[in-house]
Backbone as CSV, one residue per row, in Angstrom:
resi,resn,N_x,N_y,N_z,CA_x,CA_y,CA_z,C_x,C_y,C_z
1,MET,12.848,27.439,109.058,13.296,28.407,108.061,12.657,29.763,108.343
2,THR,13.504,30.769,108.388,13.037,32.137,108.595,13.203,32.900,107.292
3,VAL,12.189,33.684,106.947,12.259,34.528,105.753,12.516,35.955,106.216
4,TYR,13.684,36.476,105.813,14.061,37.842,106.141,13.907,38.697,104.895
5,GLY,13.690,39.977,105.114,13.618,40.914,104.001,14.650,42.004,104.183
6,TYR,15.094,42.546,103.065,16.005,43.685,103.099,15.432,44.751,102.182
7,ALA,15.250,45.952,102.731,14.719,47.081,101.971,15.678,48.250,102.107
8,ARG,15.859,48.975,101.006,16.782,50.111,101.037,16.311,51.183,100.075
9,VAL,16.413,52.421,100.509,16.251,53.573,99.627,17.493,54.430,99.783
10,SER,17.755,55.248,98.781,19.003,56.009,98.773,18.946,57.330,99.526
11,THR,17.798,57.979,99.517,17.736,59.312,100.113,16.602,59.412,101.116
12,ASP,16.697,60.435,101.951,15.658,60.664,102.958,14.318,61.004,102.320
13,GLY,14.313,61.555,101.113,13.073,61.914,100.436,12.287,60.704,99.958
14,GLN,12.928,59.553,99.866,12.249,58.342,99.409,11.666,57.601,100.602
15,THR,10.704,56.729,100.316,10.055,55.993,101.389,10.239,54.489,101.209
16,LEU,10.280,53.797,102.319,10.439,52.340,102.330,9.092,51.618,102.314
17,ASP,7.997,52.370,102.355,6.664,51.789,102.510,6.327,50.741,101.453
18,THR,6.575,51.017,100.187,6.232,50.081,99.113,7.018,48.785,99.251
19,GLN,8.311,48.904,99.510,9.138,47.711,99.677,8.672,46.892,100.881
20,ARG,8.379,47.572,101.993,7.904,46.874,103.190,6.606,46.118,102.906
21,ALA,5.691,46.754,102.186,4.401,46.128,101.882,4.592,44.885,101.019
22,LYS,5.439,44.974,100.011,5.683,43.819,99.127,6.345,42.675,99.889
23,LEU,7.309,42.999,100.730,8.011,41.963,101.497,7.071,41.304,102.509
24,THR,6.259,42.105,103.161,5.295,41.567,104.129,4.298,40.647,103.436
25,ALA,3.838,41.034,102.238,2.894,40.213,101.474,3.500,38.866,101.087
26,GLU,4.820,38.783,101.036,5.508,37.533,100.693,5.805,36.676,101.921
27,GLY,5.368,37.127,103.086,5.546,36.332,104.296,6.844,36.583,105.043
28,VAL,7.476,37.723,104.787,8.719,38.050,105.484,8.428,38.248,106.963
29,GLU,9.243,37.618,107.808,9.057,37.699,109.255,9.749,38.901,109.877
30,ARG,10.892,39.289,109.304,11.632,40.435,109.824,12.252,41.178,108.660
31,ILE,12.079,42.489,108.640,12.616,43.323,107.563,13.754,44.180,108.108
32,PHE,14.888,44.121,107.445,16.019,44.992,107.745,15.945,46.129,106.733
33,ALA,15.800,47.358,107.197,15.605,48.489,106.293,16.566,49.613,106.628
34,GLU,16.933,50.370,105.578,17.818,51.513,105.794,17.717,52.507,104.663
35,LYS,18.162,53.712,104.967,18.246,54.781,103.973,19.718,55.069,103.767
36,GLU,20.302,54.374,102.814,21.738,54.483,102.513,21.929,54.349,101.010
37,SER,22.982,54.933,100.503,23.329,54.782,99.098,23.736,53.342,98.817
38,GLY,23.329,52.832,97.669,23.715,51.483,97.272,25.191,51.389,96.950
39,ALA,25.833,52.532,96.737,27.269,52.535,96.440,28.086,52.182,97.680
40,LYS,27.503,52.394,98.874,28.201,52.037,100.112,28.140,50.528,100.293
41,THR,29.264,49.917,100.565,29.286,48.460,100.769,29.176,48.075,102.230
42,ASP,29.345,49.025,103.133,29.286,48.711,104.560,27.988,49.221,105.192
43,ARG,26.862,48.860,104.588,25.556,49.293,105.105,25.189,48.461,106.332
44,LYS,24.821,49.140,107.407,24.582,48.484,108.697,23.427,47.485,108.658
45,ALA,22.297,47.864,108.071,21.136,46.958,108.051,21.425,45.724,107.203
46,LEU,22.155,45.905,106.101,22.508,44.747,105.269,23.429,43.805,106.042
47,GLN,24.411,44.367,106.730,25.316,43.532,107.528,24.560,42.785,108.620
48,ALA,23.587,43.464,109.241,22.780,42.821,110.278,21.944,41.688,109.684
49,ALA,21.396,41.911,108.489,20.601,40.868,107.823,21.471,39.662,107.504
50,LEU,22.673,39.905,106.999,23.571,38.800,106.651,23.989,38.020,107.896
51,LYS,24.201,38.722,109.012,24.586,38.052,110.257,23.445,37.230,110.845
52,ALA,22.211,37.659,110.576,21.047,36.959,111.132,20.759,35.637,110.411
53,LEU,21.262,35.494,109.194,20.955,34.306,108.386,21.547,33.033,108.982
54,LYS,20.731,32.006,109.013,21.135,30.667,109.456,20.850,29.694,108.315
55,PRO,21.412,28.482,108.371,21.143,27.494,107.314,19.637,27.277,107.113
56,GLY,19.221,27.334,105.859,17.821,27.130,105.507,17.004,28.404,105.445
57,ASP,17.549,29.542,105.940,16.821,30.813,105.890,16.796,31.357,104.473
58,LEU,15.988,32.393,104.273,15.859,33.027,102.955,15.916,34.533,103.132
59,LEU,16.717,35.212,102.301,16.750,36.670,102.281,16.036,37.116,101.019
60,LEU,15.067,37.986,101.180,14.211,38.425,100.085,14.363,39.933,99.884
61,VAL,14.455,40.373,98.628,14.453,41.795,98.289,13.409,42.025,97.206
62,THR,12.954,43.271,97.078,11.952,43.556,96.050,12.583,43.622,94.665
63,ARG,13.785,44.184,94.585,14.521,44.267,93.325,15.994,44.071,93.620
64,LEU,16.717,43.562,92.665,18.136,43.260,92.838,18.959,44.500,93.187
65,ASP,18.617,45.647,92.612,19.402,46.854,92.885,19.232,47.358,94.312
66,ARG,18.290,46.815,95.064,18.158,47.159,96.476,19.277,46.505,97.276
67,LEU,19.766,45.348,96.807,20.833,44.630,97.497,22.211,45.156,97.101
68,ALA,22.422,45.409,95.815,23.760,45.780,95.341,23.677,46.673,94.116
69,ARG,24.703,47.495,93.939,24.784,48.373,92.780,25.762,47.882,91.726
70,SER,26.695,47.025,92.115,27.685,46.524,91.157,27.671,45.001,91.178
71,THR,28.176,44.415,90.113,28.242,42.955,90.023,29.114,42.405,91.143
72,LEU,30.235,43.046,91.400,31.137,42.578,92.450,30.455,42.623,93.817
73,ASP,29.768,43.724,94.099,29.054,43.853,95.367,27.961,42.788,95.472
74,LEU,27.257,42.552,94.378,26.215,41.525,94.358,26.802,40.153,94.654
75,LEU,27.890,39.826,93.975,28.501,38.507,94.169,29.046,38.343,95.581
76,ASN,29.598,39.401,96.148,30.085,39.326,97.526,28.929,39.087,98.501
77,SER,27.820,39.787,98.285,26.651,39.595,99.149,26.092,38.188,98.996
78,LEU,25.980,37.719,97.760,25.462,36.372,97.516,26.388,35.308,98.105
79,ASP,27.687,35.566,98.072,28.643,34.637,98.674,28.438,34.563,100.187
80,ALA,28.218,35.715,100.818,27.976,35.733,102.266,26.681,34.982,102.605
81,ILE,25.664,35.146,101.777,24.394,34.443,101.991,24.604,32.944,101.841
82,SER,25.329,32.562,100.814,25.610,31.147,100.559,26.412,30.530,101.697
83,LYS,27.423,31.244,102.194,28.253,30.735,103.284,27.445,30.543,104.566
84,ALA,26.379,31.328,104.709,25.508,31.176,105.877,24.568,29.987,105.704
85,GLY,24.575,29.389,104.502,23.690,28.257,104.231,22.275,28.681,103.897
86,ALA,22.109,29.957,103.580,20.791,30.513,103.303,20.582,30.682,101.800
87,GLY,19.360,31.022,101.445,19.013,31.278,100.058,18.713,32.750,99.856
88,PHE,18.608,33.145,98.580,18.322,34.536,98.217,17.306,34.547,97.091
89,ARG,16.391,35.542,97.155,15.418,35.681,96.079,15.060,37.140,95.899
90,SER,14.918,37.555,94.646,14.469,38.899,94.295,13.084,38.779,93.684
91,LEU,12.135,39.570,94.167,10.764,39.484,93.668,10.647,39.930,92.211
92,ALA,11.314,41.014,91.845,11.201,41.548,90.481,12.100,40.829,89.486
93,ASP,13.162,40.233,89.951,14.125,39.550,89.083,14.025,38.054,89.361
94,THR,13.110,37.390,88.684,12.816,35.989,89.002,13.998,35.061,88.772
95,TRP,14.911,35.450,87.908,16.090,34.612,87.664,17.048,34.615,88.854
96,ALA,16.948,35.659,89.708,17.845,35.779,90.860,17.223,35.068,92.057
97,ASP,17.265,33.748,92.036,16.672,32.925,93.091,17.600,31.744,93.324
98,THR,18.414,31.833,94.378,19.406,30.775,94.628,18.781,29.524,95.221
99,THR,17.456,29.533,95.395,16.800,28.337,95.919,16.378,27.390,94.801
100,THR,16.597,27.802,93.534,16.252,26.942,92.392,17.506,26.625,91.596
101,PRO,17.518,25.497,90.891,18.678,25.171,90.054,18.929,26.224,88.971
102,HIS,17.860,26.762,88.368,18.031,27.783,87.327,18.657,29.054,87.902
103,GLY,18.201,29.448,89.085,18.757,30.636,89.727,20.215,30.452,90.084
104,LYS,20.568,29.276,90.583,21.967,28.985,90.908,22.832,29.037,89.656
105,LEU,22.303,28.533,88.544,23.028,28.575,87.274,23.299,30.015,86.854
106,MET,22.290,30.868,86.947,22.452,32.269,86.544,23.498,32.977,87.419
107,ILE,23.460,32.698,88.704,24.434,33.321,89.610,25.842,32.820,89.304
108,THR,25.954,31.537,88.983,27.263,30.968,88.635,27.802,31.615,87.363
109,ILE,26.933,31.815,86.385,27.350,32.468,85.135,27.805,33.895,85.418
110,LEU,27.027,34.617,86.223,27.424,35.979,86.595,28.779,35.986,87.297
111,GLY,28.971,35.035,88.182,30.248,34.944,88.898,31.401,34.691,87.957
112,GLY,31.188,33.813,86.973,32.224,33.530,85.981,32.559,34.759,85.152
113,LEU,31.539,35.518,84.773,31.769,36.740,83.995,32.532,37.775,84.815
114,ALA,32.166,37.906,86.077,32.865,38.861,86.938,34.327,38.466,87.124
115,GLU,34.581,37.176,87.287,35.955,36.701,87.447,36.763,36.943,86.168
116,PHE,36.129,36.703,85.017,36.786,36.943,83.731,37.110,38.434,83.581
117,GLU,36.144,39.288,83.925,36.361,40.728,83.841,37.513,41.152,84.753
118,ARG,37.575,40.581,85.937,38.648,40.907,86.885,40.012,40.502,86.321
119,SER,40.085,39.328,85.677,41.366,38.895,85.115,41.796,39.809,83.966
120,LEU,40.845,40.299,83.177,41.178,41.241,82.108,41.721,42.547,82.690
121,ILE,41.105,43.020,83.751,41.566,44.249,84.401,42.980,44.068,84.933
122,LEU,43.244,42.935,85.571,44.590,42.663,86.097,45.623,42.610,84.978
123,ALA,45.266,41.984,83.846,46.192,41.893,82.719,46.498,43.284,82.166
124,ARG,45.466,44.105,81.988,45.680,45.461,81.454,46.505,46.293,82.427
125,THR,46.248,46.147,83.718,47.000,46.898,84.723,48.467,46.485,84.700
126,GLY,48.713,45.181,84.612,50.092,44.687,84.566,50.833,45.194,83.343
127,GLU,50.157,45.197,82.187,50.779,45.705,80.956,51.096,47.191,81.088
128,GLY,50.164,47.945,81.690,50.383,49.383,81.892,51.547,49.653,82.817
129,ARG,51.667,48.868,83.875,52.800,49.024,84.797,54.117,48.722,84.081
130,ALA,54.136,47.678,83.273,55.360,47.301,82.550,55.775,48.420,81.603
131,ARG,54.809,49.017,80.906,55.129,50.122,79.988,55.673,51.325,80.765
132,ALA,55.053,51.619,81.908,55.502,52.755,82.718,56.911,52.520,83.243
133,MET,57.187,51.290,83.691,58.528,50.978,84.188,59.559,51.104,83.072
134,ALA,59.195,50.717,81.853,60.103,50.839,80.710,60.410,52.309,80.419
135,ARG,59.447,53.190,80.733,59.661,54.630,80.537,60.417,55.253,81.705
136,GLY,60.721,54.450,82.740,61.486,54.951,83.871,60.651,55.420,85.055
137,VAL,59.355,55.173,85.003,58.505,55.566,86.121,58.815,54.657,87.307
138,LYS,58.997,55.274,88.481,59.279,54.493,89.678,57.992,54.340,90.470
139,PHE,57.768,53.116,90.963,56.580,52.828,91.760,56.942,52.747,93.227
140,GLY,55.941,52.855,94.059,56.154,52.703,95.485,56.410,54.027,96.178
141,ARG,56.769,53.878,97.406,57.012,55.021,98.257,58.261,55.771,97.857
142,LYS,58.247,57.085,98.044,59.450,57.877,97.793,60.444,57.591,98.923
143,PRO,61.728,57.528,98.614,62.724,57.261,99.656,62.726,58.371,100.706
144,LYS,62.929,57.983,101.954,62.975,58.965,103.048,64.252,59.802,102.973
145,LEU,65.301,59.183,102.441,66.600,59.861,102.387,67.040,60.054,100.940
146,SER,67.713,61.156,100.693,68.263,61.414,99.361,69.517,60.547,99.173
147,PRO,69.968,60.378,97.934,71.203,59.606,97.723,72.391,60.173,98.506
148,PHE,72.488,61.498,98.613,73.565,62.115,99.386,73.455,61.738,100.864
149,GLN,72.227,61.794,101.419,72.021,61.443,102.831,72.334,59.969,103.087
150,ILE,72.012,59.118,102.139,72.296,57.686,102.280,73.800,57.460,102.404
151,GLU,74.549,58.072,101.502,76.013,57.914,101.535,76.595,58.497,102.813
152,GLU,76.079,59.646,103.211,76.560,60.269,104.438,76.249,59.383,105.648
153,ALA,75.062,58.808,105.705,74.680,57.931,106.817,75.561,56.690,106.846
154,LYS,75.902,56.137,105.690,76.783,54.964,105.636,78.163,55.312,106.179
155,ARG,78.680,56.478,105.796,79.994,56.900,106.280,79.983,57.097,107.802
156,ARG,78.921,57.694,108.296,78.815,57.918,109.740,78.726,56.589,110.494
157,ARG,78.036,55.629,109.929,77.893,54.305,110.568,79.242,53.587,110.581
158,GLU,79.958,53.672,109.447,81.284,53.044,109.375,82.254,53.697,110.360
159,ALA,82.030,54.976,110.647,82.881,55.691,111.603,82.529,55.337,113.049
160,GLY,81.475,54.517,113.247,81.148,54.038,114.577,79.969,54.721,115.258
161,GLU,79.337,55.677,114.593,78.189,56.345,115.207,77.002,55.373,115.260
162,SER,76.173,55.482,116.285,75.055,54.547,116.460,73.939,54.823,115.445
163,GLN,73.214,53.753,115.124,72.094,53.875,114.183,71.051,54.856,114.715
164,THR,70.825,54.821,116.011,69.802,55.675,116.619,70.157,57.152,116.459
165,ASN,71.428,57.514,116.700,71.839,58.915,116.550,71.738,59.373,115.107
166,ILE,72.163,58.518,114.198,72.091,58.865,112.773,70.620,59.034,112.374
167,ALA,69.783,58.121,112.827,68.361,58.162,112.481,67.705,59.443,112.986
168,ARG,68.038,59.826,114.215,67.452,61.058,114.771,67.823,62.277,113.937
169,SER,69.040,62.326,113.454,69.470,63.501,112.691,68.739,63.617,111.347
170,TYR,68.244,62.512,110.830,67.500,62.531,109.561,65.988,62.401,109.774
171,ASN,65.573,62.296,111.027,64.157,62.138,111.362,63.547,60.883,110.726
172,VAL,64.282,59.761,110.857,63.809,58.461,110.388,64.045,57.442,111.515
173,SER,63.527,56.233,111.317,63.728,55.219,112.347,65.103,54.588,112.236
174,HIS,65.544,53.938,113.318,66.850,53.292,113.284,66.842,52.109,112.307
175,GLN,65.648,51.512,112.057,65.570,50.414,111.084,65.888,50.913,109.661
176,THR,65.481,52.145,109.374,65.781,52.715,108.053,67.296,52.782,107.865
177,ILE,67.993,53.213,108.876,69.465,53.314,108.805,70.059,51.904,108.729
178,GLY,69.512,50.991,109.484,70.018,49.604,109.476,69.893,48.947,108.110
179,ARG,68.841,49.285,107.374,68.651,48.693,106.029,69.630,49.226,104.996
180,LEU,70.255,50.351,105.297,71.205,50.926,104.333,72.436,50.048,104.242
């Protein structure tokens, strides 16, 4: 079992020294550190730490907000750790310890709440779309051709002109003309 650490600060003015000292005192063998905003989900050192994890390893952070800024980001990171067969622990947040049954329970509850919140968002979004459609709002891409151009292109096609020639005159692909 290897114990890895992850340390992060948001700005160049901050220092990683305190986090490094705490992680080292806990027996961390390798620390992945970076100066990146927690709002970024594609942090290089975090990705490297997640890739390094093997079954039985442990990823340690000093505080939960060093790993993630949002519940969704946290759950995605914890899922990646779990899929690697590794554990996770936060020094300041003792409940966030996937190596204990209590910690696993707390993470499961958080996951359930996040899933519930996501379903509420989807329901509200769907209702909003339905109301907008009832008001005549059109969704999706704007048509490449106007109704007049569509009718004209159909007439030209029926007259025997090739799809490619018609498409070139409207600056669209021949598939667009074919779908008409």
